[in-house]
C-alpha positions in Angstrom: 126.6 123.9 82.0 129.5 121.4 81.3 132.5 123.2 82.8 135.3 120.9 82.6 135.8 117.1 81.1 138.4 114.6 82.3 139.4 111.3 80.4 141.6 108.8 81.2 142.6 105.9 79.5 139.5 105.9 77.0 140.7 104.3 73.4 142.8 106.5 71.8 142.8 109.1 74.8 145.2 108.6 77.3 144.8 111.3 79.4 143.0 114.5 78.5 141.4 117.3 80.6 139.2 119.9 78.7 137.7 123.2 80.1 134.3 124.5 78.5 133.0 128.1 78.9 129.4 129.2 77.5 128.0 130.2 74.5 129.0 128.3 71.2 132.0 125.6 71.6 133.0 124.4 68.5 135.4 120.9 68.5 136.9 120.5 64.6 139.7 118.1 63.7 140.4 115.7 60.4 137.9 112.7 59.7 139.2 109.6 62.4 140.9 112.4 64.9 138.6 110.5 67.5 135.6 113.2 67.8 133.4 110.6 68.3 135.6 109.1 71.1 135.0 112.6 72.9 131.4 112.3 72.8 131.4 108.6 74.0 133.5 109.1 77.1 131.0 112.1 78.1 128.3 109.5 77.4 129.8 106.9 79.4 129.9 109.9 82.2 126.2 110.4 81.8 125.3 106.6 82.3 125.4 105.3 79.2 126.6 101.7 78.6 130.3 100.8 80.1 131.5 98.7 77.5 134.9 96.6 78.1 136.0 97.5 74.3 136.1 101.5 75.7 139.0 100.6 78.0 142.3 101.6 76.3 144.7 98.7 75.4 146.9 97.8 78.1 145.0 100.0 80.6 143.7 98.3 83.7 140.5 100.7 83.5 138.9 103.9 81.6 137.8 107.2 84.5 135.9 109.7 82.9 134.7 112.6 84.9 132.6 115.4 84.1 132.5 118.4 86.1 129.0 120.7 85.5 127.5 124.0 87.1 124.4 122.2 88.2 120.4 123.4 88.5 118.4 123.2 91.3 116.7 120.3 90.1 119.7 118.1 89.8 120.4 119.0 93.6 116.9 118.2 94.3 117.1 115.0 92.5 120.2 113.6 94.4 118.6 114.8 97.8 115.6 112.0 97.1 118.2 109.6 96.1 120.0 110.4 99.4 122.9 111.9 98.2 124.5 115.4 99.5 125.9 118.5 97.4 126.0 122.3 98.8 124.4 125.4 97.7 126.8 126.5 95.0 129.0 123.2 95.0 130.2 122.3 91.4 128.5 118.9 90.4 131.0 116.0 89.6 130.0 112.5 88.1 132.9 110.0 87.7 132.5 106.9 85.9 135.1 103.9 86.0 135.0 101.1 83.8 137.5 98.1 84.2 139.0 96.1 81.5 138.1 92.8 82.6 134.5 94.0 83.2 132.1 96.0 85.7 131.7 99.6 86.6 131.4 101.9 89.1 129.9 105.5 89.5 130.2 108.5 91.9 128.2 111.9 92.4 130.7 114.3 93.9 132.4 111.1 95.8 129.4 109.8 96.5 128.7 106.0 95.3 125.7 106.3 92.9 124.1 104.3 90.5 124.3 104.2 86.4 120.8 104.5 86.5 121.2 108.2 88.6 123.8 109.1 86.5 121.3 108.5 83.1 118.8 111.0 85.2 120.8 113.6 85.9 122.6 113.3 82.4 118.9 113.9 81.1 118.5 116.8 82.8 122.2 118.1 82.0 122.9 117.4 78.6 121.3 116.6 75.1 122.8 115.0 72.5 121.8 115.5 69.0 123.3 113.7 66.1 123.0 111.4 63.0 121.2 108.6 64.6 119.9 110.4 67.5 116.7 108.2 69.1 116.4 110.6 71.9 115.1 114.5 72.7 113.3 116.1 70.4 112.9 112.6 68.5 111.1 110.8 71.1 107.1 111.4 70.8 106.4 111.1 74.6 108.2 114.3 75.0 106.3 116.7 72.0 103.7 118.0 75.1 105.6 118.7 77.7 107.6 121.0 74.8 104.3 122.0 73.3 102.9 123.0 77.1 106.4 124.9 77.8 105.7 126.9 74.5 102.3 127.7 75.2 102.8 129.0 78.9 99.7 127.7 80.7 96.9 125.4 81.5 98.6 122.7 82.5 98.4 122.9 87.0 94.4 123.2 86.3 94.5 120.0 84.6 96.5 118.3 86.9 95.1 119.7 89.9 91.4 118.4 88.5 92.6 115.1 87.0 93.9 114.1 91.1 90.4 115.1 92.2 88.7 113.2 89.9 90.8 109.7 90.3 90.4 110.4 94.0 86.6 110.4 93.6 86.9 107.3 91.5 89.3 105.4 93.8 86.4 106.5 96.8 83.7 104.8 94.7 85.7 101.8 93.8 86.7 101.3 97.3 82.6 101.6 98.4 82.0 99.3 95.5 84.6 96.7 96.5 82.7 96.8 99.8 79.5 96.2 98.7 80.7 93.4 96.0 82.4 91.6 99.1 79.4 92.0 101.0 77.3 90.2 98.3 79.6 87.4 98.1 79.6 86.9 102.0 75.2 87.8 102.3 74.8 84.1 103.0 77.5 83.2 105.3 76.3 86.9 106.8 72.9 85.8 107.3 73.9 82.7 108.8 77.0 84.2 111.2 74.1 87.1 112.3 71.3 84.3 112.9 73.4 82.0 115.1 74.8 85.1 117.0 71.5 86.7 117.6 70.3 83.5 118.6 73.3 83.2 121.5 72.8 86.8 122.2 76.2 86.9 124.0 76.9 89.9 126.7 80.0 91.2 127.6 81.2 89.6 130.5 79.0 86.5 130.5 81.8 83.7 130.0 83.4 84.7 133.2 80.2 85.1 135.2 79.2 81.5 134.0 82.4 80.3 134.6 82.6 81.8 138.2 79.3 80.4 139.0 79.9 76.6 137.5 82.7 76.7 139.9 81.2 77.7 143.1 78.7 75.3 142.3 81.9 72.5 141.7 82.7 73.6 145.2 79.3 73.0 146.5 79.2 69.7 145.7 82.9 68.5 146.9 81.7 70.1 150.4 78.3 68.5 150.1 80.0 65.0 150.0 82.1 65.6 152.8 79.1 66.9 154.9 77.5 63.9 154.2 80.3 61.9 155.4 80.3 63.8 158.5 77.0 63.2 158.9 77.2 59.5 158.8 80.1 59.6 161.6 77.5 61.5 163.7 74.2 60.3 162.6 72.6 56.5 161.9 72.9 53.1 164.0 76.7 53.8 164.1 77.2 57.0 164.3 78.6 58.9 167.5 75.7 60.7 168.4 73.4 57.5 168.5 77.0 55.9 171.2 76.4 58.7 173.2 72.8 58.9 174.0 73.1 55.1 174.4 75.6 55.9 176.5 73.9 58.4 178.7 70.3 56.2 179.0 72.9 53.7 181.0 74.6 56.4 182.9 71.1 57.6 183.9 69.7 54.0 185.1 73.4 53.2 187.1 73.9 56.6 188.6 71.0 56.6 191.2 72.7 53.6 192.7 76.2 55.1 191.9 75.9 59.4 192.7 79.3 59.3 191.7 78.8 58.7 188.3 76.5 62.0 188.3 79.0 64.0 187.5 80.1 61.5 183.7 76.4 61.7 183.1 76.9 65.6 183.3 79.6 65.4 180.9 77.9 62.6 178.8 74.8 64.8 178.9 76.3 68.0 177.7 78.3 66.1 174.8 74.8 65.0 173.4 73.7 68.2 173.6 76.3 69.6 171.6 76.2 66.8 169.4 72.5 67.8 168.6 73.5 71.3 168.0 76.4 69.8 165.2 73.8 67.7 163.9 71.3 70.7 163.4 73.9 73.1 162.0 75.1 70.6 159.6 71.8 70.1 158.4 71.3 73.9 157.9 74.8 73.9 156.0 73.7 70.8 153.5 70.5 72.8 152.5 72.2 75.9 152.0 74.6 74.1 149.4 71.8 72.7 147.9 71.2 73.4 144.0 69.6 72.1 141.3 71.8 70.2 139.0 70.1 71.5 135.8 71.2 74.9 136.8 75.1 73.5 136.7 74.1 71.5 133.2 72.7 74.5 132.0 75.6 76.8 132.7 78.2 74.6 131.5 75.8 74.2 128.4 76.0 78.1 127.8 79.5 78.1 128.6 80.7 75.4 126.5 78.4 77.1 123.2 79.6 80.6 124.0 83.7 79.3 123.9 82.5 77.2 121.0 81.0 80.4 118.5 84.3 82.3 120.1 86.4 79.5 118.6 84.7 79.3 115.1 84.9 83.3 114.5 88.2 83.3 116.0 87.6 85.9 118.8 88.0 86.2 122.4 84.3 85.2 124.4 83.9 88.6 125.6 84.1 89.9 122.1 81.3 87.9 120.5 78.7 90.9 121.5 80.8 93.3 119.2 81.2 90.8 116.5 77.7 90.5 116.2 77.1 94.1 116.3 79.5 94.6 113.8 78.0 92.0 110.8 74.5 93.2 111.9 76.2 96.3 110.3 77.6 94.7 107.6 74.3 93.0 106.4 72.9 96.5 107.0 74.6 98.1 104.7 74.7 95.5 102.4 70.8 95.9 102.3 71.0 99.8 101.7 72.9 98.6 98.4 72.5 101.0 95.5 71.8 103.4 97.7 75.4 103.8 99.3 76.6 104.7 95.9 74.7 107.6 95.1 77.1 109.9 97.1 80.6 108.8 95.5 78.5 108.6 92.1 77.6 112.3 92.2 80.9 113.0 93.4 82.9 111.2 90.6 80.3 112.9 88.0 81.0 116.4 89.5 84.8 115.8 89.3 84.9 114.6 85.8 83.6 117.8 84.5 85.6 119.8 86.1 88.4 117.8 84.7 87.0 117.8 81.1 86.4 121.3 81.2 90.1 122.3 82.8 91.2 119.7 79.9 89.2 121.4 77.0 90.7 124.5 78.3 94.1 123.5 77.9 93.5 121.3 74.3 92.3 125.5 72.9 95.8 126.4 74.4 97.9 124.0 72.9 96.4 124.4 69.7 96.6 127.6 69.4 100.3 127.4 71.1 100.6 124.5 68.1 99.7 127.1 65.0 102.4 129.7 66.3 105.1 127.0 67.0 104.9 125.2 63.4 105.0 129.4 61.7 108.2 129.7 63.8 109.2 126.4 62.7 108.0 127.3 59.0 110.3 130.3 59.0 113.5 128.3 60.3 113.5 125.5 57.1 114.1 127.8 54.3 117.6 129.2 55.5 118.3 125.6 56.4 117.6 124.5 52.6 114.5 122.5 53.8 112.1 125.0 52.0 110.5 122.0 50.5 109.6 120.8 53.8 106.4 121.3 56.0 106.1 121.0 59.7 103.1 120.3 61.8 102.5 120.0 65.4 99.6 117.4 65.9 97.4 117.6 68.9 94.8 115.1 69.1 92.2 114.1 71.1 92.7 110.4 73.2 90.5 107.8 74.4 89.3 108.9 77.9 91.1 105.2 79.2 94.2 107.4 78.1 93.4 110.9 79.7 96.1 111.7 82.6 97.3 114.3 84.4 98.9 115.9 81.1 95.2 116.7 79.6 93.4 114.7 77.0 95.6 115.1 73.9 97.8 113.0 72.0 100.5 115.7 70.6 103.3 114.9 68.0 105.8 116.7 65.6 105.6 115.7 62.4 107.2 116.5 59.0 106.9 115.9 55.1 109.9 116.3 53.4 108.7 117.1 49.9 106.1 118.4 48.3 103.0 116.4 48.2 104.5 114.0 50.2 102.3 112.6 53.7 103.7 113.9 57.0 104.8 111.5 59.7 106.9 111.2 62.4 109.9 113.4 62.4 112.6 110.3 63.1 111.1 108.1 60.6 110.9 110.7 57.8 114.1 112.6 57.8 117.3 111.9 56.5 120.4 112.5 58.8 121.3 115.3 57.5 117.8 116.8 56.9 117.0 115.3 60.9 119.9 117.3 62.4 118.5 120.4 60.9 114.7 120.0 61.6 115.9 119.5 65.1 118.0 122.8 65.1 114.9 124.5 63.7 112.9 123.4 66.4 115.5 124.2 69.2 115.6 127.4 67.4 111.9 128.3 67.6 112.0 126.2 71.5 114.9 128.4 72.6 113.0 130.7 75.0 111.5 127.6 77.1 114.9 126.2 77.4 116.0 123.0 77.7 118.9 121.0 78.8 121.7 123.5 80.1 124.1 122.0 77.8 122.8 120.9 74.4 125.7 119.2 71.5 125.5 118.6 68.2 127.4 116.4 66.5 128.0 117.1 62.6 124.6 119.0 62.3 126.2 120.7 59.2 127.1 117.3 57.4 125.9 117.1 53.7 125.9 120.7 53.3 127.7 124.0 52.9 127.9 127.4 51.6 124.6 129.7 52.6 122.9 126.7 54.4 125.9 126.0 56.7 126.5 129.5 57.2 122.6 129.7 58.2 123.2 126.8 60.4 126.0 128.8 62.4 123.7 131.8 62.6 121.2 129.8 64.2 123.3 127.7 66.4 124.8 131.7 67.7 121.4 132.8 68.4 120.4 129.3 70.4 123.8 129.7 72.1 122.8 132.5 73.8 120.2 131.0 75.8 122.3 128.0 76.7 125.8 126.0 76.6 126.3 124.8 72.9 128.6 122.3 71.8 129.2 121.7 68.3 131.3 119.2 66.1 131.5 120.5 62.7 133.2 119.7 59.5 132.1 122.9 58.5 134.1 126.2 58.5 131.3 128.7 58.4 130.0 126.8 61.7 133.5 126.4 63.3 133.7 130.5 62.5 130.8 131.4 64.6 132.4 129.9 67.7 133.4 131.5 71.3 135.4 129.1 71.5 137.0 126.7 69.6 138.6 123.3 70.2 141.0 121.1 68.0 140.7 117.4 68.1 144.0 115.5 66.8 145.6 112.3 66.6 149.1 111.7 67.2 151.4 108.4 66.7 155.4 107.8 67.9 155.3 105.3 65.7 154.2 102.4 68.3 151.2 104.1 70.0 148.3 106.1 68.6 147.0 109.0 71.2 144.1 111.3 70.6 144.1 114.7 72.3 142.2 118.1 72.8 143.5 121.5 73.0 141.9 124.9 72.5 143.3 127.2 69.8 144.1 130.9 69.9 143.2 132.9 67.1 145.7 132.8 65.0 145.6 128.6 65.2 141.8 129.1 64.6 142.8 130.8 61.4 144.6 128.3 60.2 142.3 125.6 61.4 139.6 127.2 59.7 141.6 127.8 56.2 142.6 124.2 56.3 139.0 123.3 56.6 138.3 125.7 53.4 141.5 124.1 51.4 142.3 120.8 52.6 145.5 119.3 53.3 147.2 122.4 51.4 146.3 125.2 53.2 146.8 128.2 51.0 147.2 132.1 51.4 143.4 132.4 49.8 141.6 130.1 52.4 143.5 132.3 54.9 142.1 135.4 53.7 138.6 133.7 53.7 138.9 132.4 57.0 139.9 135.8 58.1 136.5 137.2 56.4 134.5 134.3 58.2 135.9 134.9 61.8 135.3 138.7 60.9 131.8 137.7 60.0 
């Protein structure tokens, strides 16, 4: 519910603070007094476009603050947008428009976007006027209104639709996988063939690399041993020279016994040299390897590494890659058989949705008949007795089925006998449109709506019994929601629980618009003015008394 509106420097309004109560509140005033400015200011606070033309001449900025008792749904919306509001705390929305362009928005002094204000406004306030193009006039909302009136069937449809869409998504994913695999079949077959022929094993690359390093080291040692052997053996080797020296010493030691020890030492050297020669020969044999083995290991190692680079994996991952690609190829070969399960689940889920949607269609059709009858009962008193109203519940193409069901719902009217039905917004004239909206709102009153509804000159062009009927229905509607009515009709004004007067004043230089609540005497005088015009007569005052006593 709207509890207060504060306006600063908006067009002709310099400073204005207005409080609102529950029930039916009426706003009256002479033509041109500025009633539209008040609605424009409220619209600004609720996120409508911030035009610099709204800033009062000479002011730096316009500021509008609206205070509401907000329902829990608005608190949830704010929380979802990162804003905080304490339980029971009033909701305060503020909009600032600068004269040089630009605007700012706040919710309970927390910066917010104009888009968020529009979302909040749509939940809190409905404004119906001569050129309204929102609310009940938008066919997109008619289905939800009928469902609220029907009270049932929507939850199961939403649940079965979600299950159906999930099953379709799983089937699409399976089909996409098979289609992708089909596109890759040639590559898969080639890759699997290559990997199968290569037959990589985990850890094989490291084993080959280590064996290769061992054989390469052995070749180097063998080369060194050959050099050592050359120094010992051969015609110029140390061992050959030692043996020659031993033979010479052996020959001359017979004549020179003192050389015996030298001969013995040389003999020992020859023996040790022979032992060294034998050990070197054994080592050379141990280090010997087949050169082809090294070549084969190197070739295998290079093949593994080349294949790993090709598939952008580590060599040790080639075996797992081979298994994965083989699995993909096998799944591809399984083909359409792999889709049987997902397709069956889609068919089952679709059938469940179709059954729930058909039941909802029946509920809607029955509710539409009740709503049509309720609206028809409201039309004659509103001087729309020649008009007809109907709620169209029509099937949608399957591609348009949704969580809301498989029906299109639209409110249509025919304003004259024999005239074709058409959309509410396109068929009705301005005055008729407001009365149709009122009739619909009265019929739908039990289902609720925005916490605050505003009707702007709903009584334009009517008077007498029709105006009284409008006032009566507005009062009935105001028992379920806060209702604010801008009116020129004394019959409507007399039904208000509160009465606000909008008036202009001037000091000869500046013209200002103001709003003030009326007490009982002032209210009688204002209604009398509305009845008689510029000159208020005693007869008009008496008639005003009768209307207020009504």
